C-alpha positions, 0 to 999 in steps of 0.5 A: 901891746898895752893901749895906754903905752901905745897911745903915749908912744904914738903921741911921741913919734913912736917913742917911749921910755921905760918909766912910761911903760912901767907907769902904763902897767907894762912890767919889765918882763913884759917890756922884754917880751915886747922886745923879743917879739920885735914889737918894740926896739931899744933906741937908747938907754931907757928909750924904746920905739915901736917897730917901724917908728923912726923919729922924724926929728933927731931932736925927738930922740934927744929929748926922750934921752934926756927925759929918761935920765 
C-alpha cells in the first residue's frame, strides 16, 4: 500500500476517501486491487477502511461520508 495513503488513513482512524487515494497517487485500478486483496474494504460510497480498521466513533464514518460527496 502507498505510504502516503496509509498515513492519511492512519490519521483518520483507518478511513480514507477515493479522492484521497487518487491524490496520494493510487489509481482506481490500484484501489480495486487493494480491495480484491482485502487490504482495504468499502464502508460507504467513496469511503474505504484499512483492513481491520473499525471507526471507534460513528461520527468519524459520518464525517468521511460527507467529505466524499
